[in-house]
Backbone as JSON, one array per atom type, in Angstrom:
{
  "sequence": "MNQELIDEINYEIQLLIKSGFYDEDEMIEIIEDEFIEENISEDLVLELFLENKEKIGEINEDSQDFTRLRNAFLDLTKGKIISIHNAGYDIEEGIQDSFELFTHLRNNKHSPKGFCFYSYEDIEVAIEENILPIAFGDFEYDEKKGLEIAKEVVEVLKGYDFEINWNESVDERIEIKNFDWKKSFDGNEYSMDGALEDYIELNKSD",
  "N": [[3.63, -33.13, 5.57], [6.14, -31.12, 7.03], [8.08, -31.45, 10.08], [8.99, -29.11, 11.2], [7.14, -27.15, 10.45], [4.86, -28.12, 11.73], [5.7, -27.84, 14.38], [5.84, -25.07, 14.52], [3.16, -24.36, 14.17], [2.07, -25.59, 16.44], [3.32, -24.05, 18.44], [2.18, -21.5, 17.98], [-0.5, -22.05, 18.5], [-0.38, -22.75, 21.23], [0.43, -20.3, 22.27], [-1.8, -18.67, 21.7], [-3.74, -19.94, 23.3], [-2.65, -19.57, 25.87], [-2.7, -16.82, 26.0], [-5.3, -16.07, 26.65], [-7.34, -14.54, 25.57], [-9.06, -15.4, 23.58], [-11.76, -17.37, 22.26], [-12.43, -20.87, 21.5], [-13.28, -21.2, 18.79], [-12.41, -18.79, 17.65], [-9.63, -19.02, 17.98], [-9.0, -21.25, 16.38], [-9.77, -20.26, 13.89], [-7.96, -18.13, 13.61], [-5.51, -19.52, 13.43], [-5.93, -21.0, 11.09], [-6.13, -18.88, 9.25], [-3.59, -17.73, 9.53], [-1.88, -19.68, 8.56], [-2.71, -20.13, 5.98], [-1.59, -20.3, 3.45], [-0.24, -22.65, 3.51], [-1.92, -24.68, 3.0], [-3.27, -26.29, 4.93], [-5.31, -28.76, 6.35], [-8.59, -28.39, 7.77], [-9.26, -30.32, 9.61], [-6.78, -31.19, 10.57], [-5.83, -28.88, 11.84], [-7.74, -28.64, 13.89], [-7.22, -31.03, 15.24], [-4.56, -30.62, 16.14], [-5.02, -28.39, 17.72], [-6.68, -29.43, 19.79], [-4.93, -31.28, 20.91], [-2.94, -29.61, 21.96], [-4.43, -28.07, 23.72], [-5.13, -29.99, 25.61], [-2.6, -30.61, 26.53], [-1.7, -28.2, 27.71], [-3.71, -27.74, 29.54], [-6.62, -26.69, 31.43], [-7.06, -23.25, 31.88], [-8.09, -21.72, 34.56], [-8.2, -19.49, 36.15], [-7.12, -16.08, 36.64], [-3.79, -14.78, 36.95], [-2.44, -13.09, 39.84], [-1.01, -10.93, 38.98], [-2.15, -10.28, 36.46], [-4.72, -9.57, 37.28], [-4.17, -7.34, 38.88], [-3.1, -5.7, 36.9], [-5.32, -5.32, 35.26], [-6.95, -3.83, 37.0], [-5.3, -1.6, 37.34], [-5.31, -0.54, 34.75], [-7.98, 0.21, 34.61], [-8.02, 2.26, 36.51], [-6.31, 4.08, 35.23], [-7.87, 4.62, 33.01], [-9.98, 5.96, 34.2], [-8.63, 8.26, 34.68], [-8.64, 9.48, 32.25], [-6.99, 8.31, 30.35], [-6.73, 6.38, 27.6], [-6.76, 2.96, 27.78], [-5.58, -0.01, 26.67], [-5.98, -3.45, 26.45], [-4.28, -6.08, 24.8], [-3.86, -4.83, 22.24], [-4.09, -4.85, 19.01], [-1.77, -6.54, 16.73], [0.93, -5.78, 16.86], [3.12, -3.06, 17.92], [2.69, -0.97, 16.11], [0.08, -1.44, 15.14], [-1.23, -1.19, 17.56], [-0.91, 1.52, 18.16], [-2.37, 2.62, 16.04], [-4.93, 1.65, 16.74], [-5.29, 3.05, 19.15], [-5.41, 5.75, 18.32], [-7.62, 5.62, 16.68], [-9.64, 5.05, 18.54], [-9.45, 7.39, 20.03], [-10.32, 9.33, 18.16], [-12.98, 8.47, 17.8], [-14.02, 8.77, 20.42], [-13.62, 11.5, 20.89], [-15.29, 12.56, 18.94], [-17.63, 11.97, 20.13], [-17.92, 13.68, 22.2], [-16.09, 13.27, 24.27], [-12.93, 13.61, 26.0], [-10.17, 12.31, 25.88], [-6.82, 12.21, 27.13], [-4.54, 10.86, 26.56], [-2.83, 7.7, 25.88], [-2.32, 4.2, 26.63], [-1.02, 0.9, 26.17], [-0.7, -2.65, 25.53], [0.43, -4.98, 23.11], [-0.41, -7.93, 21.11], [2.01, -9.15, 20.44], [3.49, -8.28, 22.62], [2.35, -9.72, 24.67], [3.33, -12.23, 24.11], [6.03, -11.79, 24.75], [5.72, -11.4, 27.48], [4.85, -13.96, 28.28], [7.03, -15.55, 27.51], [9.3, -14.28, 28.6], [8.64, -13.04, 30.96], [8.3, -10.29, 31.07], [6.42, -7.42, 30.57], [5.9, -5.21, 28.1], [4.8, -1.83, 27.96], [3.27, 0.44, 25.92], [2.95, 3.98, 25.32], [1.56, 7.33, 25.06], [0.71, 10.68, 23.86], [-1.85, 12.53, 22.08], [-1.01, 14.47, 20.42], [1.52, 14.36, 19.59], [3.36, 15.49, 21.3], [6.21, 15.89, 23.11], [6.56, 16.62, 25.81], [3.97, 16.31, 26.88], [3.65, 13.6, 26.33], [5.57, 12.49, 28.06], [4.42, 13.19, 30.49], [2.11, 11.6, 30.44], [3.32, 9.06, 30.48], [4.59, 9.11, 32.98], [2.41, 9.2, 34.65], [1.26, 6.72, 34.07], [3.3, 5.03, 35.01], [3.28, 5.72, 37.74], [0.73, 4.83, 38.55], [0.96, 2.06, 38.0], [3.07, 1.37, 39.72], [1.75, 1.85, 42.04], [0.25, -0.39, 42.25], [2.08, -2.18, 43.02], [3.84, -3.1, 41.05], [6.96, -3.95, 39.55], [8.95, -1.73, 37.91], [10.64, -0.92, 34.89], [12.04, 1.73, 33.3], [13.39, 4.35, 31.38], [12.66, 6.98, 31.5], [12.13, 8.19, 29.03], [10.52, 9.24, 26.03], [10.99, 7.67, 23.93], [11.31, 5.09, 24.68], [9.64, 2.16, 25.75], [7.62, 1.49, 28.65], [8.44, -1.02, 30.97], [7.05, -3.77, 32.63], [8.43, -5.65, 35.04], [9.18, -9.09, 35.9], [6.65, -10.23, 35.43], [3.92, -12.28, 35.8], [2.34, -13.95, 33.5], [-0.82, -15.05, 33.28], [-3.88, -15.87, 32.23], [-7.3, -16.47, 32.18], [-9.83, -17.4, 29.8], [-12.5, -15.29, 29.77], [-14.67, -14.29, 28.46], [-15.21, -11.6, 28.5], [-15.14, -8.26, 27.1], [-12.22, -7.06, 25.61], [-9.36, -5.56, 24.17], [-9.94, -3.13, 21.55], [-12.77, -2.72, 21.7], [-13.38, -3.3, 24.37], [-11.82, -1.38, 25.71], [-13.04, 0.94, 24.82], [-15.67, 0.66, 25.88], [-15.05, 0.66, 28.63], [-13.94, 3.23, 28.92], [-16.09, 4.97, 28.29], [-17.95, 4.21, 30.25], [-16.6, 4.86, 32.62], [-16.13, 7.53, 32.45], [-18.38, 9.22, 32.41], [-19.06, 11.81, 32.97], [-17.32, 13.25, 31.53]],
  "CA": [[3.95, -31.87, 6.25], [7.37, -31.29, 7.79], [7.97, -31.28, 11.53], [9.23, -27.7, 11.53], [5.86, -26.44, 10.29], [3.98, -28.58, 12.82], [6.19, -27.21, 15.61], [5.45, -23.66, 14.46], [1.71, -24.3, 14.41], [1.87, -25.91, 17.85], [3.74, -22.89, 19.23], [1.19, -20.43, 17.84], [-1.71, -22.48, 19.21], [-0.12, -22.63, 22.66], [0.45, -18.87, 22.6], [-3.18, -18.2, 21.69], [-4.41, -20.49, 24.48], [-2.1, -18.92, 27.06], [-3.04, -15.39, 26.04], [-6.55, -15.97, 27.39], [-8.24, -13.55, 24.98], [-9.83, -15.92, 22.45], [-12.46, -18.64, 22.45], [-11.89, -21.94, 20.65], [-13.54, -20.93, 17.38], [-11.54, -17.7, 17.23], [-8.25, -19.51, 17.89], [-8.89, -22.12, 15.19], [-9.84, -19.38, 12.72], [-6.69, -17.39, 13.53], [-4.48, -20.44, 12.95], [-6.23, -21.28, 9.68], [-5.78, -17.7, 8.46], [-2.15, -17.5, 9.58], [-1.17, -20.7, 7.77], [-3.58, -20.42, 4.84], [-0.78, -20.63, 2.27], [0.31, -23.99, 3.68], [-2.98, -25.63, 2.63], [-3.47, -27.23, 6.03], [-6.72, -29.13, 6.45], [-9.29, -27.98, 9.0], [-9.2, -31.45, 10.55], [-5.46, -31.2, 11.22], [-5.79, -27.73, 12.75], [-8.54, -29.0, 15.05], [-6.5, -32.08, 15.96], [-3.44, -30.0, 16.85], [-5.57, -27.52, 18.77], [-7.14, -30.26, 20.9], [-3.74, -31.85, 21.55], [-2.28, -28.56, 22.74], [-5.32, -27.7, 24.82], [-4.98, -31.03, 26.64], [-1.24, -30.49, 27.06], [-1.62, -27.02, 28.57], [-4.7, -27.84, 30.61], [-7.59, -25.59, 31.53], [-6.65, -22.09, 32.66], [-9.37, -21.4, 35.2], [-8.17, -18.23, 36.88], [-6.07, -15.14, 36.26], [-2.74, -14.54, 37.93], [-2.59, -11.84, 40.58], [-0.44, -9.86, 38.17], [-3.11, -9.81, 35.46], [-5.81, -8.9, 38.0], [-3.68, -6.0, 39.25], [-2.97, -4.93, 35.67], [-6.68, -4.95, 34.85], [-7.38, -2.74, 37.88], [-4.48, -0.43, 37.03], [-5.81, 0.04, 33.5], [-9.25, 0.88, 34.91], [-7.67, 3.52, 37.17], [-5.79, 4.98, 34.21], [-9.01, 5.02, 32.19], [-10.68, 7.01, 34.97], [-7.82, 9.47, 34.53], [-8.76, 9.9, 30.84], [-5.97, 7.69, 29.51], [-7.25, 5.19, 26.94], [-5.89, 1.86, 28.2], [-6.05, -1.12, 25.84], [-5.4, -4.78, 26.54], [-4.21, -6.84, 23.54], [-4.16, -3.83, 21.21], [-3.47, -5.17, 17.74], [-0.73, -7.56, 16.74], [2.22, -5.2, 17.24], [3.03, -1.69, 18.42], [2.11, -0.1, 15.08], [-1.38, -1.62, 15.16], [-1.71, -0.66, 18.83], [-1.0, 2.98, 18.03], [-3.52, 2.87, 15.17], [-6.14, 1.43, 17.54], [-5.41, 4.13, 20.13], [-5.86, 6.97, 17.65], [-8.99, 5.38, 16.21], [-10.51, 5.24, 19.7], [-9.42, 8.82, 20.35], [-11.21, 10.02, 17.22], [-14.36, 8.1, 18.11], [-14.41, 9.36, 21.7], [-13.69, 12.96, 20.72], [-16.51, 12.85, 18.17], [-18.77, 11.76, 21.02], [-17.82, 14.69, 23.27], [-15.14, 12.91, 25.32], [-11.64, 14.28, 25.79], [-9.03, 11.56, 26.38], [-5.58, 13.0, 27.05], [-3.42, 10.02, 26.14], [-3.12, 6.27, 25.74], [-1.32, 3.19, 26.93], [-1.49, -0.4, 25.71], [0.26, -3.68, 25.14], [-0.04, -5.69, 21.93], [-0.32, -9.4, 21.15], [3.44, -9.47, 20.5], [3.95, -8.04, 23.98], [1.88, -10.86, 25.47], [4.32, -13.29, 23.86], [7.2, -11.45, 25.55], [5.37, -11.66, 28.88], [4.8, -15.4, 28.48], [8.35, -16.14, 27.31], [10.38, -13.61, 29.34], [8.09, -12.44, 32.18], [8.37, -8.84, 30.97], [5.31, -6.91, 29.77], [6.12, -3.83, 27.64], [3.62, -0.98, 27.87], [3.45, 1.63, 25.09], [2.2, 5.13, 25.82], [1.72, 8.54, 24.27], [-0.4, 11.62, 23.81], [-2.44, 12.54, 20.74], [-0.53, 15.66, 19.71], [2.95, 14.13, 19.35], [4.05, 16.47, 22.13], [7.1, 15.12, 23.98], [6.29, 16.95, 27.22], [2.71, 15.66, 27.25], [3.9, 12.16, 26.31], [6.26, 12.15, 29.3], [3.44, 13.3, 31.58], [1.28, 10.39, 30.37], [4.14, 7.94, 30.92], [4.82, 9.2, 34.43], [1.15, 8.83, 35.3], [1.14, 5.27, 33.92], [4.27, 4.42, 35.94], [2.81, 5.96, 39.11], [-0.4, 3.93, 38.82], [1.46, 0.68, 38.03], [3.82, 1.19, 40.96], [0.75, 1.81, 43.11], [-0.2, -1.78, 42.33], [3.27, -2.96, 43.41], [4.6, -3.64, 39.94], [8.35, -3.54, 39.42], [8.98, -1.03, 36.63], [11.88, -0.51, 34.25], [11.79, 2.77, 32.3], [14.46, 5.35, 31.46], [12.02, 8.3, 31.43], [12.24, 8.71, 27.67], [9.35, 8.93, 25.2], [11.43, 6.74, 22.9], [11.4, 3.75, 25.26], [8.42, 1.73, 26.42], [7.65, 1.08, 30.06], [8.43, -2.47, 31.12], [6.72, -4.36, 33.92], [9.34, -6.78, 35.22], [8.71, -10.24, 36.69], [5.2, -10.32, 35.24], [3.42, -13.65, 35.67], [1.18, -13.91, 32.62], [-1.76, -16.16, 33.35], [-5.21, -15.3, 32.05], [-8.35, -17.38, 31.71], [-10.79, -16.78, 28.89], [-13.68, -14.97, 30.58], [-15.76, -13.82, 27.62], [-15.36, -10.15, 28.58], [-14.56, -7.5, 25.99], [-10.93, -6.39, 25.82], [-8.94, -4.9, 22.94], [-10.54, -1.82, 21.31], [-14.15, -2.64, 22.17], [-13.37, -3.25, 25.83], [-11.28, -0.08, 26.13], [-14.09, 1.93, 24.55], [-16.72, 0.49, 26.88], [-14.55, 1.1, 29.94], [-13.78, 4.69, 28.95], [-17.41, 5.62, 28.34], [-18.56, 3.9, 31.54], [-15.87, 5.48, 33.74], [-15.99, 8.98, 32.24], [-19.69, 9.7, 31.98], [-19.14, 13.27, 33.14], [-16.19, 13.83, 30.77]],
  "C": [[5.19, -32.06, 7.11], [7.19, -30.93, 9.26], [8.16, -29.82, 11.94], [7.94, -26.88, 11.45], [4.9, -26.83, 11.41], [4.39, -27.93, 14.14], [5.78, -25.74, 15.66], [3.96, -23.49, 14.75], [1.41, -24.58, 15.88], [2.22, -24.72, 18.75], [2.68, -21.8, 19.18], [-0.11, -20.79, 18.55], [-1.53, -22.32, 20.72], [-0.13, -21.17, 23.11], [-0.96, -18.3, 22.66], [-3.93, -18.68, 22.94], [-3.96, -19.75, 25.73], [-2.45, -17.45, 27.15], [-4.34, -15.16, 26.8], [-7.57, -15.01, 26.8], [-9.19, -14.11, 23.92], [-10.56, -17.2, 22.82], [-11.95, -19.64, 21.42], [-12.08, -21.65, 19.17], [-12.62, -19.83, 16.85], [-10.1, -18.19, 17.05], [-8.05, -20.38, 16.65], [-8.91, -21.27, 13.92], [-8.54, -18.61, 12.52], [-5.59, -18.28, 12.96], [-4.7, -20.75, 11.47], [-5.85, -20.11, 8.79], [-4.26, -17.5, 8.39], [-1.38, -18.45, 8.67], [-1.94, -21.07, 6.5], [-2.78, -20.85, 3.61], [-0.18, -22.03, 2.35], [-0.7, -25.08, 3.33], [-3.18, -26.72, 3.69], [-4.96, -27.52, 6.16], [-7.31, -28.66, 7.78], [-9.21, -29.09, 10.05], [-7.87, -31.48, 11.29], [-5.34, -30.05, 12.21], [-6.55, -28.06, 14.03], [-7.83, -30.05, 15.89], [-5.34, -31.49, 16.77], [-3.92, -29.09, 17.97], [-5.97, -28.34, 19.99], [-5.96, -30.89, 21.65], [-3.06, -30.81, 22.45], [-3.13, -28.1, 23.91], [-5.21, -28.7, 25.96], [-3.62, -30.92, 27.31], [-1.12, -29.34, 28.05], [-2.55, -27.13, 29.77], [-5.58, -26.6, 30.67], [-7.01, -24.48, 32.4], [-7.91, -21.49, 33.27], [-9.38, -20.06, 35.93], [-7.0, -17.37, 36.41], [-4.99, -15.11, 37.35], [-3.04, -13.25, 38.68], [-2.05, -10.67, 39.76], [-1.44, -9.35, 37.13], [-4.27, -9.08, 36.14], [-5.4, -7.49, 38.39], [-3.54, -5.11, 38.01], [-4.34, -4.45, 35.19], [-7.17, -3.77, 35.7], [-6.59, -1.46, 37.62], [-4.97, 0.26, 35.77], [-7.16, 0.74, 33.72], [-8.99, 2.22, 35.6], [-7.15, 4.54, 36.15], [-6.91, 5.49, 33.3], [-9.81, 6.11, 32.88], [-9.94, 8.33, 34.86], [-7.73, 9.96, 33.1], [-7.58, 9.45, 29.98], [-6.58, 6.42, 28.91], [-6.28, 4.04, 27.19], [-6.4, 0.57, 27.56], [-5.26, -2.39, 26.1], [-5.38, -5.41, 25.14], [-4.58, -5.95, 22.35], [-3.42, -4.16, 19.92], [-2.39, -6.22, 17.87], [0.6, -7.01, 17.24], [2.03, -3.74, 17.62], [2.41, -0.74, 17.4], [0.59, -0.22, 15.07], [-1.97, -1.07, 16.45], [-1.86, 0.85, 18.79], [-2.18, 3.35, 17.13], [-4.83, 2.71, 15.94], [-6.37, 2.57, 18.51], [-5.94, 5.4, 19.49], [-7.27, 6.81, 17.09], [-9.98, 5.57, 17.36], [-10.58, 6.7, 20.1], [-10.38, 9.6, 19.46], [-12.67, 9.74, 17.53], [-14.84, 8.79, 19.38], [-14.54, 10.87, 21.58], [-14.94, 13.35, 19.95], [-17.77, 12.67, 18.99], [-18.6, 12.54, 22.32], [-16.97, 14.25, 24.46], [-13.79, 13.54, 24.99], [-10.49, 13.5, 26.42], [-7.73, 12.33, 26.17], [-4.39, 12.18, 26.57], [-3.82, 8.57, 26.08], [-1.99, 5.44, 26.32], [-1.89, 1.84, 26.5], [-0.34, -1.39, 25.67], [-0.38, -4.47, 24.01], [0.04, -7.2, 22.12], [1.14, -9.84, 21.19], [3.99, -9.29, 21.91], [3.51, -9.15, 24.94], [2.86, -12.03, 25.32], [5.58, -13.05, 24.68], [6.94, -11.75, 27.02], [5.39, -13.15, 29.19], [6.21, -16.01, 28.45], [9.41, -15.58, 28.26], [9.93, -12.97, 30.65], [8.31, -10.92, 32.24], [7.21, -8.38, 30.09], [5.59, -5.46, 29.38], [4.79, -3.08, 27.52], [3.97, 0.26, 27.04], [2.57, 2.75, 25.62], [2.38, 6.3, 24.86], [0.56, 9.49, 24.44], [-0.89, 11.66, 22.37], [-2.01, 13.76, 19.92], [0.95, 15.54, 19.36], [3.8, 15.16, 20.08], [4.89, 15.71, 23.16], [6.81, 15.37, 25.46], [5.02, 16.25, 27.69], [2.87, 14.15, 27.28], [4.59, 11.7, 27.58], [5.32, 12.22, 30.5], [2.54, 12.07, 31.62], [2.07, 9.21, 30.92], [4.34, 7.95, 32.43], [3.55, 8.83, 35.2], [0.94, 7.32, 35.23], [2.06, 4.57, 34.92], [3.79, 4.55, 37.38], [1.68, 4.99, 39.47], [0.09, 2.48, 38.91], [2.25, 0.41, 39.3], [2.88, 1.14, 42.16], [0.15, 0.43, 43.29], [0.97, -2.74, 42.54], [3.96, -3.66, 42.25], [6.02, -3.1, 39.96], [8.54, -2.99, 38.01], [10.41, -0.75, 36.18], [11.55, 0.5, 33.16], [12.83, 3.86, 32.48], [13.96, 6.79, 31.32], [12.25, 8.97, 30.08], [10.98, 8.33, 26.89], [9.7, 7.91, 24.12], [11.54, 5.3, 23.4], [10.09, 3.4, 25.96], [8.67, 1.43, 27.89], [7.63, -0.44, 30.11], [8.0, -2.85, 32.53], [7.55, -5.63, 34.06], [8.69, -7.87, 36.06], [7.19, -10.39, 36.63], [4.8, -11.77, 34.98], [2.17, -13.63, 34.8], [0.37, -15.2, 32.77], [-3.16, -15.55, 33.3], [-6.17, -16.36, 31.53], [-9.22, -16.65, 30.71], [-12.09, -16.56, 29.65], [-14.85, -14.44, 29.76], [-15.99, -12.32, 27.68], [-14.71, -9.48, 27.37], [-13.23, -6.88, 26.43], [-10.6, -5.66, 24.53], [-9.66, -3.55, 22.78], [-11.94, -1.7, 21.91], [-14.2, -2.52, 23.69], [-12.87, -1.91, 26.34], [-12.31, 1.02, 25.92], [-15.19, 1.86, 25.59], [-16.27, 1.01, 28.24], [-14.45, 2.62, 30.0], [-15.12, 5.39, 29.08], [-18.07, 5.41, 29.71], [-17.9, 4.69, 32.67], [-15.72, 6.98, 33.6], [-17.3, 9.56, 31.73], [-19.83, 11.22, 32.08], [-18.02, 13.99, 32.39], [-16.69, 14.97, 29.87]]
}
């Protein structure tokens, strides 16, 4: 196996560990699936995983930034905005997840007015560049409503003292600047399942 491939696998393992959203079995399975065409042995994947885990060390607590983000997303959820952590791999999957949750919630007599999320790719940006992009939108493809959702997201994030970069356009994502990504694996539900649970719990009278 060439060194370039090993370096790529090591990078992906480190990213999964630093994301804080997956347990060990999930991370190993993700790596095996991602590099399935390379015919890498399970023993080698496990060996590389353990090496990288030792190199990075145990992440035992979340950064203040992630804690504030978690609380901001809960506030937005209370305001009937579906707010998803780690929504799919990229923005396209995140939008699909948002609309899938909208359909499920509407069919169960809830009335979410919009969504916001960041994807796994966005976590990589946060880790590498200390910028966390936040996507947003409404469910009717209405520019005016989309802007209203975005302004509400920005207002809540600024209320948690985040530094925001956004040009007030529906065509540009909101960016949280100087974001310190540090998250421990806590076993809680995030992604679609977590967003669904939070919405139902926080909008019982919806």
